[in-house]
C-alpha atoms as one frame of an Amber mdcrd trajectory, in Angstrom:
protein
  24.335 -55.978  21.325  21.768 -57.869  19.125  21.918 -61.098  17.256  20.232
 -62.503  14.637  16.239 -62.205  14.906  13.616 -64.855  14.966  13.021 -63.849
  11.063  14.579 -66.826   9.946  12.610 -69.271  11.560  10.467 -71.661   9.412
   9.377 -74.153  11.561   5.523 -73.810  12.032   5.392 -71.693   8.596   6.425
 -74.285   6.322   2.948 -74.125   4.538   2.611 -70.244   4.431   1.942 -68.889
   1.425   1.050 -65.207   2.270   2.815 -62.993   0.036   4.145 -59.632   0.690
   1.456 -56.909  -0.924   2.198 -55.236  -3.593   2.076 -51.400  -3.729  -1.124
 -49.924  -3.003  -3.501 -49.370  -5.747  -6.393 -48.806  -3.786  -6.241 -44.892
  -4.206  -4.996 -44.396  -0.521  -2.317 -42.221  -1.724  -1.121 -39.164   0.016
   0.103 -36.260  -2.297   3.749 -35.024  -2.185   2.636 -31.384  -1.032   0.456
 -33.435   1.775   4.117 -35.305   2.742   5.803 -31.917   2.670   3.286 -30.358
   5.076   3.653 -33.215   7.378   7.766 -32.820   7.572   7.064 -29.094   7.945
   4.937 -30.122  10.687   7.378 -32.017  12.643  10.504 -29.681  12.046   9.370
 -26.120  11.233   7.284 -24.043  13.803   7.321 -20.290  14.301   6.937 -21.009
  17.986  10.850 -22.434  18.271  12.299 -19.038  16.733  11.916 -17.221  20.455
  14.647 -18.796  22.090  16.948 -18.147  18.931  16.110 -14.696  18.613  17.902
 -13.956  21.926  20.803 -14.267  19.856  19.764 -11.788  17.432  21.466 -11.975
  13.905  24.119 -14.367  14.980  20.874 -17.062  15.294  20.646 -16.864  11.299
  24.456 -18.072  10.894  23.883 -20.791  13.323  20.744 -22.224  11.165  22.540
 -21.874   7.930  25.192 -23.928  10.050  22.827 -26.293  11.162  21.440 -26.561
   7.863  24.903 -27.496   6.520  26.095 -29.913   8.975  23.064 -31.580  10.103
  19.765 -30.981   8.149  21.657 -31.304   4.818  23.126 -34.432   5.547  20.144
 -36.026   7.347  17.706 -34.800   4.109  20.187 -36.355   1.608  20.770 -39.571
   3.458  17.544 -40.355   4.104  16.602 -39.459   0.276  18.892 -41.956  -0.816
  18.250 -44.767   1.524  14.403 -44.130   0.815  15.123 -44.546  -3.312  16.859
 -47.703  -2.464  14.983 -49.287   0.189  11.374 -48.077  -0.756   9.608 -50.524
   1.209   7.925 -49.651   4.342   9.461 -49.219   7.236  11.658 -45.912   7.039
  14.661 -46.201   9.416  13.630 -49.362  10.569  14.027 -50.764   7.037  17.387
 -48.991   6.746  18.979 -49.956   9.782  17.838 -53.639   9.641  19.309 -53.789
   6.072  22.588 -52.520   7.118  23.006 -53.970  11.116  20.050 -56.753  11.628
  16.723 -56.001  13.004  17.666 -55.672  16.749  19.176 -52.256  16.460  16.556
 -51.797  13.735  13.575 -52.158  16.368  15.483 -50.050  19.250  15.521 -47.162
  16.751  11.468 -47.295  16.733  11.304 -47.538  20.203  13.632 -44.461  20.797
  11.789 -42.658  18.667   8.623 -43.521  20.467   9.865 -42.733  23.752  11.433
 -39.509  22.389   7.822 -38.570  20.937   5.874 -39.465  24.216   8.265 -37.850
  26.635   8.557 -34.470  24.836   5.182 -34.032  24.462   4.269 -35.406  27.826
   6.576 -33.214  29.607   5.293 -30.105  27.599   1.420 -30.394  29.097   2.039
 -28.765  32.711   3.822 -25.666  30.845   1.171 -25.379  28.063  -1.730 -25.327
  30.846  -0.066 -22.056  32.143  -0.686 -20.197  28.702  -4.520 -20.966  28.550
  -5.053 -16.949  29.581  -3.623 -16.070  25.996  -6.579 -17.497  24.684  -8.236
 -14.206  25.916  -7.841 -10.501  24.734  -6.854  -9.301  28.276  -3.148  -9.523
  28.054  -2.273  -8.268  31.515  -4.309 -11.113  33.100  -2.842 -13.638  30.669
   0.750 -12.470  31.647  -0.326 -12.762  35.584  -1.883 -16.074  35.099   1.335
 -17.484  33.814   3.256 -16.316  36.552   0.863 -17.286  39.164  -1.459 -20.183
  37.509  -4.783 -20.965  39.443  -6.457 -24.181  38.900  -3.675 -25.305  37.044
  -4.578 -29.021  37.725  -7.868 -28.917  36.066  -6.630 -27.030  33.152  -4.062
 -29.747  32.723  -6.680 -32.336  33.105  -8.876 -30.491  30.143  -5.489 -29.870
  28.074  -4.700 -33.956  28.028  -8.617 -34.439  26.949  -7.999 -32.123  23.939
  -4.837 -34.522  23.135  -6.736 -37.697  23.693  -9.393 -36.341  21.297  -6.655
 -35.834  18.791  -5.028 -39.205  19.401  -8.810 -40.784  18.656  -8.397 -38.350
  15.371  -5.031 -40.186  14.372  -6.732 -43.453  14.678  -9.036 -42.638  11.729
  -5.930 -43.172   9.186  -3.381 -41.234   7.288  -5.754 -39.506   4.813  -7.975
 -38.375   7.795  -5.053 -36.609   9.804  -2.981 -35.383   6.601  -5.754 -32.889
   5.601  -5.430 -31.780   9.623  -1.933 -31.262   8.956  -1.880 -29.693   5.598
  -4.609 -26.913   6.802  -3.243 -26.775  10.091   0.292 -25.732   9.107  -1.131
 -23.368   6.371  -3.446 -21.514   8.961  -0.980 -22.002  11.986   2.588 -21.527
  10.456   2.297 -20.030   7.145  -0.243 -17.456   7.514   1.132 -16.025  10.913
   4.732 -15.879   9.489   3.150 -14.055   6.411   1.522 -11.455   8.446   4.949
 -10.999  10.753   6.855 -10.290   7.857   4.198  -7.928   6.283   3.607  -6.291
   9.461   7.382  -5.716  10.249   8.112  -3.760   7.331   5.224  -1.741   8.198
   6.375  -1.338  11.898   9.741  -0.194  10.538   8.310   2.354   8.265   6.573
   3.697  10.946  10.002   4.852  12.034  10.391   2.264  14.525  13.942   1.433
  15.525  15.080  -2.126  15.179  15.991  -3.990  18.317  19.120  -5.554  16.483
  22.384  -3.632  14.717  22.993  -4.838  11.352  27.108  -5.042  11.594  29.370
  -8.235  10.319  30.123  -8.612  14.020  26.456  -9.125  14.599  26.207 -12.332
  12.225  29.273 -13.943  14.492  27.763 -16.179  17.172  31.390 -16.854  18.456
  32.430 -12.847  18.365  32.503 -13.016  22.375  34.529 -16.125  22.276  33.032
 -20.131  22.190  31.144 -19.719  25.435  29.237 -22.967  26.533  26.200 -20.984
  26.034  26.760 -20.352  22.653  27.773 -23.893  21.937  24.374 -25.021  23.632
  22.620 -22.703  21.674  24.063 -23.971  18.512  23.431 -27.559  19.242  19.697
 -26.659  20.143  19.398 -24.794  16.472  21.245 -27.864  14.966  18.864 -30.509
  16.240  15.411 -28.078  15.643  15.988 -29.756  11.959  15.650 -32.955  13.236
  12.836 -35.431  11.976  12.740 -35.069   8.421  12.911 -39.003   8.360  10.023
 -39.464  10.531   7.615 -39.633   7.982   9.312 -42.371   6.196   6.815 -44.512
   7.583   4.106 -43.345   4.907   6.679 -43.769   1.980   4.595 -46.397   0.317
   1.541 -44.013   0.361   3.065 -42.153  -2.252   2.437 -42.606  -6.021   6.093
 -42.680  -6.592   7.896 -43.027  -3.580  11.497 -42.757  -5.151  11.011 -39.833
  -6.777   8.295 -37.888  -4.569  10.130 -38.859  -0.930  13.567 -37.286  -2.162
  11.607 -34.415  -3.519   9.923 -33.935  -0.360  12.789 -33.638   1.568  14.204
 -30.895  -0.224  10.876 -28.827  -0.328  10.946 -29.272   3.127  14.297 -27.885
   3.660  13.752 -24.772   2.025  10.212 -24.209   3.662  11.916 -24.919   7.407
  15.059 -22.662   6.647  12.464 -19.844   5.172   9.927 -20.295   8.500  13.252
 -20.338  10.808  15.293 -17.726   9.923  12.155 -15.280   8.885  10.492 -15.997
  11.906  13.755 -15.470  14.379  14.824 -12.134  12.442  11.145 -10.416  12.764
  11.273 -11.285  16.623  14.443 -10.158  17.329  13.890  -7.093  15.457  10.512
  -6.073  17.169  10.847  -7.504  20.659  13.345  -5.850  22.818  15.899  -8.320
  24.427  14.736  -7.270  27.937  11.162  -8.256  27.099  11.773 -11.336  25.399
  10.184 -14.531  27.142  10.513 -18.105  26.460   7.041 -18.922  26.820   4.953
 -16.217  25.607   7.857 -14.356  23.319   5.840 -15.148  19.942   2.368 -13.670
  21.538   4.565 -10.608  22.543   5.751  -9.757  19.256   2.070 -10.341  17.698
   0.795  -7.736  19.905   3.796  -5.524  19.048   2.877  -5.582  15.590  -0.823
  -5.309  16.084  -0.015  -2.024  17.743   0.760  -0.738  14.531  -3.027  -0.114
  13.405  -4.316  -0.248  16.554  -5.066  -3.644  17.277  -3.015  -4.571  20.169
  -5.415  -7.744  20.484  -4.352  -9.533  17.304  -2.447 -11.782  19.237  -5.575
 -13.525  19.955  -6.170 -14.722  16.608  -2.658 -15.740  16.018  -2.965 -17.755
  19.054  -6.076 -19.479  18.231  -4.299 -20.041  14.744  -1.411 -21.133  16.462
  -3.627 -24.172  17.771  -3.929 -25.378  14.557  -0.124 -25.905  13.925  -0.255
 -27.713  17.303  -3.130 -29.815  16.574  -1.224 -30.815  13.097   2.077 -31.218
  15.048   0.694 -33.414  17.612  -1.299 -35.902  15.209   1.432 -36.159  12.940
   3.855 -36.776  16.123   1.383 -39.535  17.338   0.726 -41.281  14.127   4.192
 -41.544  13.021   6.003 -43.341  15.587   3.185 -45.449  16.355   2.370 -46.577
  12.825   6.224 -47.667  12.218   6.183 -49.161  15.469   3.209 -51.226  14.880
   3.979 -52.180  11.669   7.316 -53.321  12.527   5.780 -55.173  15.374   3.338
 -57.140  13.318   6.225 -58.668  11.827   7.011 -60.459  15.048   8.647 -57.835
  17.520   5.554 -57.134  19.586   3.093 -58.954  21.565  -0.254 -59.816  19.357
  -2.338 -57.651  21.909  -0.149 -54.803  20.423  -0.295 -55.688  16.954  -3.690
 -55.086  15.891  -5.002 -52.129  13.761  -8.129 -50.885  13.087 -10.450 -50.733
  10.161  -8.634 -47.511   9.066  -5.109 -49.548   9.097  -3.993 -47.469  12.138
  -2.341 -49.207  15.582  -5.082 -47.638  17.817  -4.442 -49.853  20.705  -0.372
 -48.953  20.502  -1.401 -45.220  20.098  -3.876 -45.035  22.923  -1.295 -46.580
  24.857   1.293 -43.877  23.813  -1.100 -41.642  24.924  -1.637 -43.117  28.357
   2.160 -42.824  28.835   2.130 -39.263  27.967  -0.472 -38.635  30.243   1.852
 -40.415  33.160   4.638 -38.134  31.836   2.533 -35.278  32.243   1.375 -35.750
  35.730   4.984 -36.999  37.008   6.038 -32.997  35.821   3.167 -31.712  37.318
   3.719 -33.397  40.773   7.477 -33.565  41.476   8.501 -30.528  43.140  11.675
 -29.610  41.411  10.069 -29.796  38.301  13.101 -27.784  36.513  15.443 -30.506
  37.554  13.409 -33.295  36.377  12.835 -31.469  32.665  16.246 -30.815  32.373
  17.372 -34.608  33.056  14.602 -35.995  30.746  15.465 -33.113  27.924  19.003
 -34.068  28.273  18.413 -38.061  28.115  16.472 -37.801  25.208  18.735 -35.720
  23.154  21.289 -38.299  23.846  18.895 -41.323  22.740  17.695 -39.310  19.546
  21.366 -38.402  18.539  22.292 -42.150  19.069  19.147 -42.668  16.462  20.437
 -40.571  13.931  24.297 -42.091  14.366  22.594 -45.391  13.270  21.111 -43.746
  10.469  24.487 -42.245   9.158  26.410 -45.849   9.750  23.666 -47.430   8.043
  24.335 -45.312   5.222  27.938 -45.899   5.291  27.485 -49.575   5.576  24.879
 -50.011   2.629  27.238 -47.962   0.394  29.876 -50.473   0.879  27.612 -53.823
   1.631  25.397 -53.426  -1.393  27.143 -51.021  -3.990  25.295 -51.962  -6.875
  21.702 -51.897  -5.583  20.187 -49.435  -7.624  18.994 -46.190  -6.091  16.988
 -43.713  -8.135  18.731 -40.900  -5.838  22.069 -40.837  -4.853  24.287 -38.548
  -2.612  26.343 -36.197  -5.052  30.041 -36.766  -5.271  30.423 -40.618  -5.380
  32.083 -42.134  -2.420  33.749 -39.123  -1.419  30.717 -37.185  -1.460  28.768
 -40.094   0.660  31.566 -40.131   3.104  31.840 -36.426   3.439  28.076 -36.072
   4.228  27.787 -38.831   6.239  30.882 -37.446   8.644  29.392 -34.308   8.655
  26.276 -35.468  10.280  28.154 -38.039  12.553  30.232 -35.242  13.921  26.988
 -32.891  14.567  25.498 -35.890  16.289  28.584 -36.586  18.535  28.812 -32.745
  19.373  24.949 -32.435  20.410  25.797 -35.894  22.608  28.892 -34.199  24.329
  26.985 -31.126  24.859  24.044 -33.053  26.404  26.555 -34.904  28.876  28.314
 -31.597  30.202  26.206 -30.516  33.178  24.676 -27.092  32.580  25.638 -24.000
  34.714  22.551 -24.328  36.788  23.006 -28.051  37.506  23.997 -27.434  41.312
  20.990 -25.845  41.945  18.276 -27.717  40.225  19.696 -31.287  40.254  22.370
 -31.414  43.046  25.798 -32.306  41.227  27.465 -32.775  38.249  27.941 -36.825
  39.324  24.096 -37.204  40.046  23.266 -35.333  36.831  25.316 -37.622  34.559
  24.098 -41.029  36.669  20.576 -40.130  36.348  21.146 -39.421  32.728  22.773
 -42.921  32.040  20.490 -44.632  33.897  17.316 -43.213  32.004  19.111 -44.104
  28.629  19.929 -47.468  30.319  15.886 -48.016  31.181  14.933 -47.141  27.566
  17.659 -49.362  25.809  17.057 -52.323  28.245  13.578 -52.122  27.433  14.300
 -52.319  23.789  16.925 -55.256  24.370  14.636 -57.218  26.799  11.484 -56.884
  24.444  13.896 -57.734  21.261  14.878 -60.844  23.181  11.348 -62.077  24.232
  10.220 -61.494  20.502  13.003 -64.034  19.431  11.366 -66.665  21.525   7.840
 -66.389  20.570   6.083 -66.534  17.160   4.560 -63.624  17.108   4.658 -62.584
  13.256   0.886 -61.772  11.869   0.747 -63.535   8.466  -1.064 -60.657   7.211
   1.819 -58.202   7.955   2.709 -55.613   5.661   6.403 -55.652   5.661   8.370
 -56.963   3.005  11.791 -59.204   4.273  15.011 -57.662   4.278  16.928 -58.123
   1.033  19.622 -60.309   3.096  17.287 -62.456   4.179  15.461 -62.767   0.492
  19.051 -63.661  -0.748  19.539 -66.424   1.920  21.971 -64.568   4.199  21.789
 -65.162   7.821  22.784 -61.688   8.768  23.546 -58.609   6.453  27.224 -58.791
   4.711  28.576 -57.705   1.132  26.827 -58.707  -2.160  27.312 -58.076  -5.579
  23.535 -58.186  -6.254  22.060 -55.091  -8.877  18.719 -56.668  -8.339  16.197
 -53.514  -7.226  14.695 -54.070  -3.481  11.227 -53.813  -4.983  11.825 -56.735
  -7.264  13.474 -58.801  -4.256  10.456 -58.210  -2.141   7.955 -58.829  -5.239
   5.670 -61.927  -4.649   7.582 -62.637  -1.068   5.971 -63.857   2.058   5.743
 -61.164   4.484   8.377 -60.420   6.915   8.586 -63.017   9.875   7.526 -65.958
   7.676   9.719 -68.138   5.649  10.965 -66.600   2.393   8.981 -67.701  -0.618
  11.754 -67.376  -3.457  15.488 -67.051  -2.599  17.408 -64.774  -4.842  21.623
 -65.375  -5.464  23.110 -62.259  -3.775  25.390 -61.876  -6.702  22.746 -61.563
  -9.252  23.604 -59.392 -11.959  20.879 -57.722 -14.235  21.313 -56.007 -17.515
  20.528 -51.977 -17.434  17.455 -51.998 -19.293  15.893 -54.990 -16.872  16.809
 -52.799 -13.953  14.852 -49.725 -15.499  11.851 -51.733 -16.402  11.958 -53.589
 -13.018  12.238 -49.897 -11.047   9.519 -48.752 -12.977   6.808 -51.952 -12.811
   8.489 -54.227 -10.074   8.887 -57.061 -12.821  11.483 -58.481 -15.056  11.417
 -58.577 -18.931  10.773 -61.580 -20.304  12.233 -61.014 -23.901  15.389 -62.977
 -23.590  15.359 -66.228 -21.778  18.974 -66.441 -21.254  19.712 -62.874 -20.243
  18.309 -62.883 -17.000  18.591 -65.221 -14.300  15.137 -65.609 -12.310  15.045
 -66.229  -8.657  17.582 -68.982  -7.520  17.981 -70.939  -4.598  21.289 -70.712
  -2.940  22.716 -73.662  -0.908  23.732 -72.380   2.770  26.936 -73.869   3.928
  27.561 -74.968   7.376  29.312 -71.686   7.663  26.635 -69.499   7.081  27.942
 -68.773   3.503  26.359 -68.977   0.172  27.235 -71.642  -2.372  26.623 -70.936
  -6.121  22.651 -70.386  -6.885  20.766 -73.228  -8.694  18.022 -71.827 -11.095
  14.224 -72.469  -9.929  12.815 -71.476 -13.174  15.395 -72.379 -16.082  17.445
 -75.274 -17.145  20.950 -75.672 -15.766  22.700 -75.098 -19.086  21.568 -71.521
 -18.913  22.305 -70.615 -15.634  24.763 -67.923 -15.058  25.590 -69.148 -11.334
  28.873 -70.594 -12.060  30.443 -67.306 -13.392  29.062 -64.668 -11.157  30.116
 -63.086  -7.903  33.661 -62.349  -8.764  35.709 -59.507  -6.772  36.377 -57.713
 -10.147  32.809 -57.788 -11.641  31.449 -56.448  -7.830  34.065 -54.481  -6.961
  34.110 -56.136  -3.553  36.769 -56.885  -1.368  35.121 -59.858   0.339  31.931
 -60.503  -2.046  29.716 -63.629  -1.520  31.457 -65.970  -4.132  30.463 -69.066
  -5.200  32.017 -72.596  -4.199  34.716 -74.210  -6.649  32.848 -77.579  -6.523
  29.802 -76.644  -8.289  28.451 -79.226 -10.482  27.708 -77.488 -13.967  26.515
 -79.399 -16.894  28.973 -79.688 -19.569  28.444 -79.929 -23.236  29.204 -83.445
 -24.249  31.185 -84.405 -27.359  28.971 -85.197 -30.089  29.545 -86.756 -33.678
  28.844 -84.230 -36.697  25.427 -85.445 -38.433  25.017 -86.481 -41.921  24.764
 -83.751 -44.422  21.190 -85.147 -45.696  20.207 -85.170 -42.198  21.125 -81.511
 -41.544  19.645 -80.554 -44.811  16.145 -82.454 -44.156  16.192 -80.675 -40.560
  13.442 -77.920 -40.329  14.987 -74.812 -38.897  12.976 -72.382 -37.043  11.918
 -69.288 -38.809  12.266 -67.194 -36.020  14.289 -68.762 -33.192  13.926 -65.598
 -30.769  10.744 -65.693 -30.957  10.667 -69.467 -30.040  12.751 -68.577 -26.919
  10.423 -65.464 -25.897   7.488 -67.954 -26.326   9.049 -70.788 -23.985  10.080
 -68.535 -21.596   6.614 -66.825 -21.369   5.175 -70.666 -20.995   7.779 -71.317
 -18.248   6.535 -67.907 -16.393   2.967 -69.134 -16.874   3.735 -72.223 -15.320
   5.184 -70.450 -12.471   2.359 -68.466 -11.846   0.075 -71.132 -12.423   1.782
 -73.037  -9.704   1.938 -70.450  -7.260  -1.678 -70.128  -8.007  -2.243 -73.679
  -7.477  -0.110 -73.600  -3.790  -2.183 -70.609  -2.767  -5.717 -72.359  -3.281
  -4.182 -75.526  -1.681  -3.509 -73.647   0.999  -6.835 -71.740   1.321  -8.340
 -74.675   0.899  -6.497 -76.294   3.931  -7.494 -73.232   5.914 -11.050 -73.614
   5.087 -10.952 -77.696   5.819  -9.504 -76.538   9.160 -12.016 -74.074  10.015
 -14.892 -76.664   9.084 -13.184 -79.294  11.477 -12.815 -76.655  14.273 -16.917
 -75.766  13.924 -17.949 -79.316  13.839 -15.855 -80.141  16.816 -17.165 -77.028
  18.934 -20.920 -78.101  17.718 -20.047 -81.452  18.978 -19.008 -80.450  22.158
 -21.765 -77.912  22.603 -24.282 -80.909  21.650 -22.329 -82.833  24.159 -22.694
 -80.134  27.155 -26.568 -79.817  26.138 -27.171 -83.651  26.607 -25.197 -83.296
  29.936 -27.137 -80.483  30.895 -30.587 -82.119  30.355 -29.519 -85.682  31.546
 -28.350 -83.765  35.047 -31.597 -82.022  35.269 -33.457 -85.177  34.823 -31.554
 -87.039  37.267 -32.179 -83.892  39.633 -35.923 -84.064  38.978 -36.161 -87.761
  39.585 -34.393 -87.495  42.970 -36.536 -84.732  43.877 -39.816 -86.930  43.112
 -38.103 -89.855  45.046 -37.529 -87.579  48.156 -41.108 -86.195  47.979 -42.924
 -89.710  47.757 -40.361 -90.854  50.654 -41.462 -87.544  52.816 -45.145 -88.089
  51.924 -45.005 -91.863  53.244 -43.144 -91.336  56.356 -44.737 -87.524  57.475
 -48.289 -86.590  58.518 -50.181 -84.525  56.110 -49.544 -80.788  56.508 -51.536
 -77.688  55.951 -51.031 -76.113  52.051 -49.509 -72.741  52.867 -47.200 -74.901
  55.109 -46.580 -77.366  52.247 -45.794 -73.930  49.629 -43.498 -72.666  52.447
 -41.276 -75.825  52.453 -38.530 -76.801  50.371 -39.999 -79.529  48.895 -41.178
 -77.758  45.903 -37.406 -76.220  45.292 -36.675 -78.663  42.651 -40.049 -77.881
  40.843 -39.206 -74.202  41.254 -35.800 -74.318  39.772 -36.562 -76.615  36.638
 -38.106 -73.898  34.570 -34.888 -71.994  34.933 -33.007 -74.994  34.030 -35.111
 -75.593  31.477 -34.747 -72.058  30.039 -31.140 -72.465  30.463 -31.119 -75.617
  27.878 -33.621 -74.146  25.568 -31.258 -71.020  25.556 -28.041 -73.087  24.804
 -30.174 -75.265  22.281 -31.264 -71.836  20.651 -27.750 -70.522  20.349 -26.234
 -73.586  19.025 -25.328 -73.632  15.379 -27.246 -76.170  13.203 -24.719 -78.523
  11.709
């Protein structure tokens, strides 16, 4: 669907020397638990437990199944991908490494649209629950069923969303605190209250509304009904989003270790939230009285009655506002942050690339909020709102599942294409384990897509017909994918890359390939991206796609991002492969070492790489052969001074070479900075000259106008008779004299504003 991106364009960037940034050491890190809370914010919420509580104990079984077939595969795959490709970008990085930048960019746009539509379509419903912020339960229920002034309330609700968007633009550190305390106050404290008070409620002799039997845990005891299957899909994908905060992976001190750990901690906490919350609601609230909109508040009210405080639900409604606040700022920041970062590497117009002083893409975030506002008003104004929401929800579900399909496929392809690439975490079980985990995830995604395509039972009443249902969903999906495709194609024809962007190039670009392909290299991605120009600019240092490093070098590179310099012949530093006409890679030519120590002529064999079709060197490589030299006389050999420590001399020579390389790079950067300074000075001089010319022209025009006015006045005086002074004052003869001070003032203003040369 997508071709190779413009990232290989080098015209116009030949002199670029901007390097991809090294890991941030400025103190702007976020803690492991902060990232865990951000993940829990996206996935876990007791507000999501009401729908599953309808199905009693069987929902617990569905949660466990969902965790096994979707949550666990998603978490394991995301953890491995993040540990091997920990540069900025998240799923954009992973899909781009495996299938190219076109599909990677599509993933980000799909996530951006999914988040915007999901939150925008819920504003109208949320505005009807405003009454539950008061202790008058009966009035709150009546207001929800018969809302008044709903448009005004919805506008106020949207204003609240806009304020939270503004907060999100203040940087990750700002909303990480909101997320941390919002989840604590809005999710964990209410959940703890529910569990404790449920025990008290049962101890008071109240009868639970669920019966604990083996059949009660079987969701399919009544057969495989479509409603049950739809519930299963809904449960599975309530776990979606674990990968979203990969956008902030570089803000961890040790991303290769902390990101996988955050995923597993989040999995455990989310299961506790879902299972415990659902179980309490099912036990306390009768099924006949359960309501999807305010069922959670109803549970708080029933539990509060245990100690004579039915109004206690108000406290938790306000606390839940904290969880909602945390969820919104995270969802507003995550997708827009990833899209904005990728956009600066050449995918978005420059108008949408700008970051504020906090490093956030504020324009893109406000654009997302504006789009959410439009969706909210559409949902409010469309007469058949239920049908519209059904169509939107199902279309977004399909798009979201396609997003995860691409992630699982990319995982398998990277296992095949880059088997030797170091990963600090790998899915257990080797190749078999990787295929089992990925296939489980793919099967659950396809299961969700099929269920979303099948028209629900109420389709005739809400939508019209099954054909209309399928066609409208197909059109919505086509529009989103079409926007992605068109924007990507337009970006290929424009040079939108920002030289200051923070995205490192893909590894296949650093290795001189035109598209993702199998390679034998075992060089860590952190080392490949070290010192490179940002994505969208020419590659500064090309590496051999079949480079093989010793184990100790790999460990040091993963720990520090640099290679050891102890053995000059053990490690082949960045090399420049020759790209042949067919797009293959010819043997590498060392950039920093003499030809006789290059291993380019003997790397890349199938036996070494374990690949069916690795990128192998050509056979016609010119390799320097050792000439036949006659033996020297014994006396000359005896008189020759032998170095006391050859290894030390070799290390010193290698260190000198590396120092020369660094000096050369610094010199190139200095030259580039000087060129920029000279160009800026030339531009300033040209601007000053243009301004001075404009001022001279203005003064000359003014003088000519005054001279013409004097001539005209003299001519009139000679031809006309004298007139009274008041008539002369009212006449037009003094008009030029009246205008002259204003013109002089304008010139003086221009001269005052002009910079001095």
